[in-house]
GUMAR-122303 format. One record per residue (C-alpha): residue in three letters; x, y, z. Coordinates in steps of 0.5 Angstrom, whole numbers, plus 500, padded with zeros to 3 digits. Layout:
REM residues N
AlaXYZ ...
This chain:
REM residues 105
Met493531496 Lys495529503 Thr500524505 Gly503523512 Gly499530515 Arg502534510 Glu500537503 Val504534497 Pro503538491 Met502534484 Lys508537481 Glu512533486 Leu510526482 Lys515525477 Tyr510521473 Thr503523470 Pro498518474 Thr496513469 Glu491508472 Arg491501470 Met487495471 Phe489490476 Glu486483478 Gly486479484 Ile483474489 Leu480475496 Thr485471501 Glu483473507 Ile477477511 Asn477479518 Gly473484522 Gly475490519 Gly479488513 Cys481484507 Val487482503 Ile487481496 Asp493477492 Phe494480486 Asn495475480 Gly501474477 Arg506474483 Met505482484 Gly504481492 Gln498483496 Leu494489498 Lys490490505 Ile484494505 Pro479496510 Leu472492508 Arg469499507 Met473500501 Leu471494498 Ile465495493 Cys460489493 Asp453488493 Glu453482498 Thr458480503 Pro465478500 Lys467471501 Ile474468500 Gly476466493 Gln472471490 Thr475475484 Val476483485 Arg478488479 Phe480495481 Leu484501478 Met491503481 Ser497507479 Tyr504506481 Pro506509488 Val512514487 Val517515493 Ile517523495 Asp521524501 Tyr528525499 Pro531524504 Pro526520508 Ile522524513 Cys521521520 His514520521 Pro511519528 Gly507513527 Leu514509525 Ala517509532 Thr516502533 Ser521496533 Ser517492528 Ser516498523 Gln523499523 Gln525492521 Arg521493515 Ile525500513 Lys531496513 Gly535497507 Pro536491502 Thr544491502 Thr546495509 Gly541492514 Arg541498517 Thr535502519 Arg534510516 Asp535512523 Asp542508524 Lys548512523 
């Protein structure tokens, strides 16, 4: 499995991948992507339209179902990824209690 341009062996995953059924509603469709709001206040998933399987053009309000496993953090300590150099992405990486980014000393 590849992530961030490097090969990640399956043994780095702490848990056996177990897919489960999730359901949500299409809330946004734009030029190349769509947003799915999970049922049960589980958040959102943004995907490219090419990943959405449908027979007709998708419409806002349609229900979707899919299988997904839970993500596992594998970088200890975090690896500096070149695509995370923008200030907006550093804002998203701030720690919940310290308010510092992982690049702050």
